[in-house]
Each structure stands twice: as structure tokens, then as C-alpha cells.
N, C-alpha and C positions, 0 to 999 in steps of 0.2 A: 338383614341384608340378604338378597336373593343369592342363589348359587351362581347365577350368571354374573352378577356383580362381583362376587368374590373371585371368580375366575378372571374377570377383566382386570381387577386390581392386582391379583397375583402376577398376571402376565405383564402388566405395566411395571410393577416393581422389578420383575426379572429383567425387563428391557433396560430399565434405568440402571440397575446394579451390574448388568452384563457388560456395560461399556465402561465401568470404572476400572481402570487398568493400573494396577499396582504391581511393583516388582521389588526384589531384594537381592543383594550380593553380599557375600562376606569373604573377606580375604584372610587367610590363615598362614601362620608360620609355625612349623613344628606341631601342627594340630591345635593350635590356639589362635582364636580370632584376633586380629590386630585392627582392621577397619571394616566398617559395614556401610552399605549404601542401600537406602530405601528411595523408591521412586513412585510418583503418582502422575500419570499422563492424563491430560485433558486436551486431546487434539481437537482442532476446529473443523471447519467445513472441508469437504473434498474438493471444493473449488478454490483457486488461488485468490488472494486478496486480504489476508490478515494473518494474525498469530494466535495459536493456542499456547499451551504451556505444559512444561514437564517440571514438576517440583522434585528436587533431589535433596536428600538429607544424608550428609557424610558424617560418620561418627568415628572418632579414633578412641578405641577401647583399650589401647595398648599404653604402656608407660614410656614409650618412645615416640619421638617426632617422626612423622611420615609425610612423603610427598605423594599427593593424590591427584590424579587426572581423571575427569569424566568427560567422555566425548560421545556425541550422537552424530552419526554420519550415514549418508545414503550408501548402499552397496554399489560396487563399481559396475554391476550389470544393469543398473537402472539408468534411464535417461534423465538423470538429475545429478546435481553436485551441491548438496547442502551439508554443511559441517557446523555444529555448535559445540564448544568445548569450554571447560572450566578447570583450571588447575589451581591447587591450593596447597599450602604447607600446614599440616594440622599439628598443633602441640598435643602433648598427652592429654587424654580424657576431655578433648574438646570436640565440638561438632560444627558443622557449616551447612547452612540452608541457602540454596539458590533456586532460581527459576529460569529454565531454558525456554527461550521463545521458540515456538514450532511453527515455522512458515507453512501455510496451507497451500497444497497438500504436502504431507511429509510421509511418503509411503514406505513402510517396512524398513525403518532405519536400524542400524546396528549400534547397540550401546556398549561402549568399552569402558571398563573400570580398571584403572591402572595404578597400582600401589608400589611405589619404590621400583618401578620398571617391570613389575610382574603384572600381566594382563589377564583379564577375563572379559569375554565378549559374548553377546547374545543378541539375536535378532528380535526386534520388538514389532509387533503387529498392531499399529494404531488403527482401531476400527473406525473407518470413515465411510459412512454410507452416502447414498445419493439424495437423501431428504434433508429437512432442516436440521442443522446442528445446534443443539441447545446446551447451555450450561446452567445447572442448578446449583445455587449456593445455599445449602441448608445443613444444619446439624442433625437433622432427623432422618434415619434411614427410610422411615415410612412415607416421606414426602416424595420419594421418586415416582411413585405411581400417579400422584396428582400432577407432577411436573410433566410426565409423558402425555397424560390426558390433555393438559394445556397445550402441549406441541401439536397434538392431533387436531385441535380446534382452530389452529392458525390457518389462514387462507392466503398465504404468500410464501415466497421462497420456492426452492426446488421441489420437484415432486418426489415421491418415494417415502419410505418409512422413516420417521424422524429418529435421530440419534441424540441421546442425552448423556452428558457427563455430569457427575455430581461431585462437589468439593465441599468440605467443611469450612465453616467461617475462619477457623484458625489456620487453615492451609491455603486460603485464597490469597492471590498475589496483590500487592499494592501498586503494580505497574499497570496503568490503563491500557497499554498497548497489548497486553496479554489476553484481553477480552475481545480484541477486534476480529478474531477468526471465527466468531460464533454468530449465527443468524439471530439468535435470541439468548439473553441472559435472564434467568429467573431468580429473583432473590426472595427467599422465604422470610417473611417478617419475624418469624420466631427465632432467627439466627442471631447469635451474639456477634453482630458485625462491627468491627472496630471502625472508628471514624476514618482511618487511613484507607481501609478497604472501600468504605462508602465513597470517599473522594475519588478513588481509582475508578469505580464504577460510574460515578457521575461524569468524570472526564471522558470515559469511554463513550458514554451517551452523547456528549457535546460533540465528539469527533464523528458520530454517526451510528453508533450502536443502538440497538433496541433493548431496553431494560424493563422487564416486567417486575413490579413490586407487588408481592402478595401481602396484603394487610400491612402496609408500610408504617402505620401508626404503632405497630408493636415493635418496631425496630428501636435499638438504642439510639440516643441522640447523635445526629450526624448529618451530612449534606443530603443524603437521600431522603431521610425522614423530613428534612426541612423543605425540600423542593417538591415532594410528592403532592399531587393533587387528588381530586376525587375520581378523575378518569385518566386522561391523557395530557401530559405536559410536553409540548415541543421544547427541545433544549438543544441549541446549536443546530448540527445536521441530524441529530438523533431524537429520541423520545424516551421519557419516563412514563410508563403505562401502569396505572393502578389496577390490580385484579383482586379477586376475593382471596380469602385465606386458603392455604394448601391443606388445612385441617378439614375442610368440607368440600362440597361440590365447587368446582373452580368457575367463576364467572369471568368472561372475556368481554371487554367493552366493544360496542358496535363499531367504533371508529378505529379499531386496531388494524383493520385491513388498509386504512388510509395511512397510518403513521408506523405500522409495524415493520414494513419492508424497508429497512434503512439502507444507506449507502455502504455500510460495513457488514460483511467484508466487501471490499472494493469490487465492482462489477467487472466482468471480463473486457467490456469495451475500452476501459482505461488501460488495459495491459497490452493492447495492440501497438504495433510499431507505426510511427508517423513518418512520412517522408521528409528528409532534411533537404532543403532547397540547395542545389549546386553540388551535392554529395554524389560522387560516382557518375556525374554527367560527363559524357565524352566532349572534349572541346574540338568540334568538328573542324574549325578553321585551322587549328594547330596541326591536327592529324592530316589534313589535306596538304598542308605546306611540307610536313615531314615526308608524306608518300611522294609528292612531286619531287622534292630534293633527292629522294632515294632513287626515283626513276631516272633523273638526270645524271646523278653520279654513277649508278650502276650501269647506265646505258651509254650515252654518247661520251661523257667524261672518261669513263673507264675504258671505252673502246679506243679513244684516241691516245689515252695514256699508255695503254698496252702496246698499241701499234708503234708509237714512238720508241718504246723499249724493245720492241720486236720480241715480245714474250706473250703471245695470244693465249697460250695454255694457262697462264697465270690467272685467267678469269675464273678457273675452277676454284681459286682460293678467294679472289676479291669479291666476287658476287655473293657467296655465302657469308663472308665476313661482313659486308655491307647489309645483308638481310638480317643477320644476328644483331648487329649494331643498331640498326633502325628499330627493330623489335624491343631491344633493351632500352632504347631511348623512350619509346612509347610507354613501356611499363614503368620506367623511372618517373616520367612526367606524371602518369596517373598516380603513382605512389606519393610523390611530393605535392601533387596538386590538392590532395585531401588534407595534407598538413599533418602535424604531430601533436597539435593541441586537442582540446575538447570543444566540439561544436554540436549544435543540436537545435531542437525546437521544444517549446514548453507551453502548457496551458494549465492555469491554476484557478481554483474557486476557493474564496475565503469568506467565512462567516465571522464577522467582527462585531463583538458586543462591546461598545465603547463605554457602557455603564459599568460592566464587570471588569473591563480591561482584559478580556479573554477572547481568543480566536481559535478557529480550526481552519486549516489549509489543506486541500487536497491538490496535488500537483502531479500532472502526468508529463513525463519527459521522454524524449528519444534522443540519446546522445551517441556521438561517435568520438572515440578517443584514438588519436594517432599512436599514442603509447598508454598502456594501462597505468592508472594512477597508483599511488601508494595507499596504505591502509587509512581508512577514515574512521573517526570516533563518532558514534551516534549519541547525541545528547538525549536526555531523559524525555524531552518534549517531542522527539521525532522518531518516526519509523520509516524505514526505507525498504521497499519490496521490489525484488528482482524476480518477476514471474517466470522468465524463461529458465532460471536456475533450477526451479522445481518441476517444470514440465518442458524441458528443452528438447530440441530435435538431436538425433544422433550426430555426434561429432562437433556439436557446439561447444563454445568455451565458457559459457556463463556459469558462474558459481556464486554461492552464498556462504561464506565462511565467517562465522562470528565468534569472537572470544568474549564470553560473558563476563569474565572478571574485569576486563579493560574496556568493554563495550566498543572494541575495535572490529571493524568490518574490513576483510581483505579487499584489496583494490581489484581483484578479479571479478567483483560485481559489475564492473565496466571493462570488459575485455577489449583489447586493442583491435583496431581495424574492423570493427563490427558495429553496425547500428543496433543499439540496446534500448529497449523500453524499460523505464524505471518509474516507480510510483512512490511519492512521499506523502505521508500524513503527519501533520504537525498540529499539536494542541497545547496551548499554554498561554502565558501572560503576554499580551501585546499592548504597548503604551501608545502606539501611533493612533491617529484618529483623523477623521474628516471634520473640518471646522467650517462653518458657514456664517455669513453675515448678510443680514437684510439690508438692501439698498433701494428704497422705494418699491417699485414693482419688480425688482430683480433680486436674485439670491446669488451672492458671490461666494465662491468656494475659495478658502485660503490655503495656501501651500505650506504653512508652517506647522500643520498638525502631523505631517509625516505620511498622509495618504494623498497621493497626487493623482487626481482624475485626469484621463486622457480624452475620453469620449463616452458616449452612450450613458450619460447620467440621468437617472430618475430618482427623485427624492420626494418623500411625503413627510411634511413637517408634523408637529405634534397637534396642530389644529385640524389636520386631515387634508390640507391643500397639497396638490401635486405640482412639482417643479421639474422641468427637464431642460436639457440643453447638451451641446457638444462637449464642453469641458468646464471652464472655470466660472461661467456666467450663466445662470438658469433663469428661465422665464416661467411664469405660472401657466399651466395647462389644465384642461379638464380631465375627467377620469377616462373617458374614451381615448383621448390622445395618449395618456400615460399608459394605458394598456397596450396601444399599438407600439409605443416605444419599448415596452418590456418584451413584446413578441419579437421585435427586431433584435434586441439583445440576444434572445435565445438563438435566433437564426444565425447570429455572428459566431457564437462559440460552437454552434453545430457545423459551421463551415470548415472547422479544423478537420482535415481529412486524415484518415488512418489507412495504413497499408495492410492488406490481407494477403498472406501467402497461401497460394493454393498448392495442392498435391501435384507433383510433377507426374506426368504421364508420358508413355513412349511416343505417342503421336504428336506431342508438342515439345519434345526435348530439344529441338533445334529453334524453337520460337520462345526465347526467354520472356519477351514482352507479354505472352499469354499467361505467365505464371502470376502476374501481379494484377490486383484489382483494387480500386479505391472505393471506400464506403464512408458515408457520413459517420461522424463520431456518435457513439451511443453511450451515454453515461448513466443510463438506467435511473434509478430513483434519486441519484444525486441532482439531476435536473429539477425535479419536483421539490426536493428538500431545499435546494439552494434558492429557488425562485418559485414559491408556491402559486398554483393557478389562481388562488384567491387575491393575489396581488400583494402589494406592500402594506405592511402595518404602519400605523402612525409612528412617526419618528424613526424612519428607516429609510435606506436608499440602496441602489444598485448602481455600479459604475465599473467601466473598464479603466484600469489604473496603470500607472507605471509599476515596474517590478517592485513588489513589496520589500521593505527593508528587513521584515522578520522572516522571509523565505530562506530556508536552509539550502544553500548550494552544495553542501557536503564537501566543500574544498575542491571541487572539480575545476573551478575557473572557467566555466563553459561560455563560449561565445554563441549567442543564439541568433540563428538566421531568422527565426520568426517566433514570437511569444505573444501570449495573451494572458492577462491577469484580471480576474473579476472579483469584486468585493461586494458582499451584501452586508451592510452595517446597520447597527442600531445606535442612534444618536442619543446622547445624554442631554439634559437641559442646558448645561453649560457649553455644549458644542455649538449653540447659536449665540454669537457674540454681537455686541452693539456696535 
């Protein structure tokens, strides 16, 4: 090996190992250790849209029971409010391992380690660069250089030097949500990857992550090894990409540029605020009536009343009182007009595999709550992202407070009297399905499968024929007509408008309408992954459907002023009934 190659390998290994962030705490009493804390941080991308993770291992080395609390919280001086906490009662000589989800970005949090009320705190600097954020799952320290070399060969994602985190197979989480904050996850085929970890990585790929499998045939038996192909295997919204072994020169498939840039982490376009119809709109007619009544009462009525009482100077009291009363009435009307419940708009995209009974849903909402809800519990199949909690403007009330032990998310994720954008990603078992029945030259869609089409249905059967129609009855169409219908479907969800807040400047401070601008929704690679340009595969369909039964509403009980729900499904043979 040449000297230059050695230097490049050494530099790559340094970059890979420099981002491995480990820490430790020790609590002592009388000079003797009672509890210890070890941490391993694998922060994700510097852009919002997913979760990295912090592995914590708490050990009670004492002969007594101890109350332990571990908390990760953003400092008060940052424009963010993120708090992740876990409390546990540890018996003597026991230990507990947990994984903290790290919303991206999570800049410079403070780690608090509290044992029996005695606190230690330390600020943690999560290295989050501007380039691709990669996670390497490998048991070999020398694999880091090959992993960094692989990241340098990728031609997608943010520009800048790539950042790589490395985790051993024994320390890798079994929760698919904790891989969603990385642009790429590289799996070393030589790692002793348990089936549970392989399943978590497979589910992350189905949800939209890009997972590179280095020599997957060397993996232990498990879902990743079973699904791996010779090059790239599209899976749900994501992809499993086979590359060469990390033991030698890394080979990257030529189609990685097409499948590599997945929708996870969620693109910024889905984090923007959407306008809620009717919210905050001034009822002009009511205001005109109130102002006219004020003018009549404060003018002629007040004048004749004071003249009859022969107290004209009393106008110094009645006119201001009427003015304050009218103003209070207008404010009260506006306050009660928006209501005390939860209202909003939503748009979702679901990839439903009816053969595997599995689905992934990405749902973007903007909600307005008259009163903040109580705490909500996040199921294991669901992740909820509050992008403004991590990158909020000064003075905003958005926050993301999660108790890892109970999976409870504080209701402040939806602050009161504020339009709040939220993004939900779900991945798991879905039993609902679209069922079709052939009726001569028609294809009738049955409602008893749980997927209720409303409009814009395009279906390709297993023989390759296209069918299209507005709702429950489809007619046969040619390929050109089907392509036109699919293009129309794209334009429909692109018509969902998003609100962009501009910076306020002195010259337009008195023109609030100049601060708002509408732009077409940009969902990035989710568009191409949901509906590929190559069209529908045989035995699949796209449809605008009624609100899916599997969509998690998080207990908000929202009333939607406008909503769209799209499904791209893969039909099983039994979904065509006679």
C-alpha cells in the first residue's frame, strides 16, 4: 500500500472515530461509588426530520436501592425546548439500559445525572456537520475508514464533509425510529447482528431510510439477509442497497443515486406551516355591525341620553367606556370564534403492502388547539416530530418533552392558540386492504376491505392492464391515459399550499400581509418514492381515499377543515374477488 493510501485510510479512520461520542458519570457517597452512568451518542443529521439515539447504561454498584434520573435537555439560552428523561429505581447490583431518541437537530444539550436527589450535570456537544450523516453498524474499529470512503462516494444529500457515527452490533437499538435521523445506515456484513436489530433496520428502510448492506451474505440469519438482493431492493418508501465488503475497496451500485436519497430524514418542505381555512380570518360583516352600533350608541344615543340627564360632562366617562367595551367585544369574539378544540389541515401518503399486511404512512399536519392537550402516549409503531420545538423562533411556546420510560409526550407539543406544524411517521402492521371485483368491462372497488377510495383511482392489475375512475367503478384505459391520470394525482397533492413566514423588516412592519407568502408544497424525494416516474408496477394502485383507519390521531380529536389522504398499494392475488 502506498504512503498516500495509508494517510487517506488513517484520516478516514480518524474522522469515523472522532464522531463516536462516549461519556461516563460516577456518583459517590463517602468516597465510594454507588451508581455509574455510561453513554454512547449517535446524533443524526443537522437538519430536522428524524431521530438519532443516545444509549445510556445505568449500573447500581451499591448494596442499597437508589432512585436514578437521567435527563437530556436543551439549555435555556437556545431557541429550542427539547427534554428527554428517564427515571428508574435500581435494586442493588442491577443495571438498566435505555435508548433516548434524539430529535434532529439537538444542539449542545445538558445531560443531568441525578441519584437520590444529588445532581451532576454536563453539557454535551453532539457533533453535527452540514454533510451527509451516516451510521455505521460494525464490530470492527478498522471498518470506519471504509465507511467514510463510502459516504464520500455518495452523490446525494446535503453538501459538506460527511459525518459518521459507529455503533457495535451489541449496542445497536431494536427500535426502527432511532435510525430515521441518518441519511444513510451502513451495515457491515461481518457484524453479529441479532434478528431483532435486523428487523428494526428493515422497518426503518420500509419507512424511508436508505440502508447499505456491505456483503449481506455474511450476516447471520435474519430479515436483512433474507431481503438483500444483488444490487438495490426498493422496500416501502426506502431501499436496501447491497455494496461490497468493507474489508476491501468499497463498490457502490450505479443506481444508488436514484434510490439512495430517501424521504428520511423528512424533508423540510413537510415541516412548513399550512394555512387553516377560516382560522384568524376577520368576520368583516360582524365587525362592521359592531362599529356601526358603537358609532350610534357613542354618538346620537349617548348625546340625547346625557342631554336628558343634563350631564354633558359625563361623556368623558361614557365614550371611553363604550370604546373599551367595543374593543373587548371584538377581542372576545375573535377569541371564541377560533374555538377551544383542535382544528387543522392534514395530508398523508401511505404505501400499503397488502401481501405483507404492512404499511408506512407519512402525515403532515398543521393544527390549532384552543387549549393545549394533555400528555399523549406514542405507540412503538409511531413517531411524532415537532420541528419548531428544535428550531423555534424566540418567544415561541413549542416544546418536545418525552418520558422514555412511559413513552409519554407532553401536551406542549401542541401549544394553545398557535398554528403548529407536526409530522407523523407510522410503520407497522395494517390489515385494511383495497378489494376489487371484475364485472365484465368494469372493475368495481368494494368498501368492505377498509380502504375507501374517494377519487383519482389508477389501478394496474396483475395482467398489466390499467384501470382508472373517480371512485368505486373503474374502466379500462390505455397506458397514455393512465400516465395522464397519475400526473393529475401529483398535481392534486402539490396544490396543498404551505405558508412561509418571512423575516420582518422595518419598512413593512405596518403591512402584516407582506410577511406571508404561499408556495407549492415540496415533499422532496417522497414524491418520487411514493409514485415513481416509471409508473405503477403490476398489481398496484394509487388512490385518494377517506381518512385511513390506521392513521394515528394522537388523541387530539382534531376537526379537519381540509384533508387529503393518498394510498399506493400492492394487491395480493386474493384481493381480486369473483
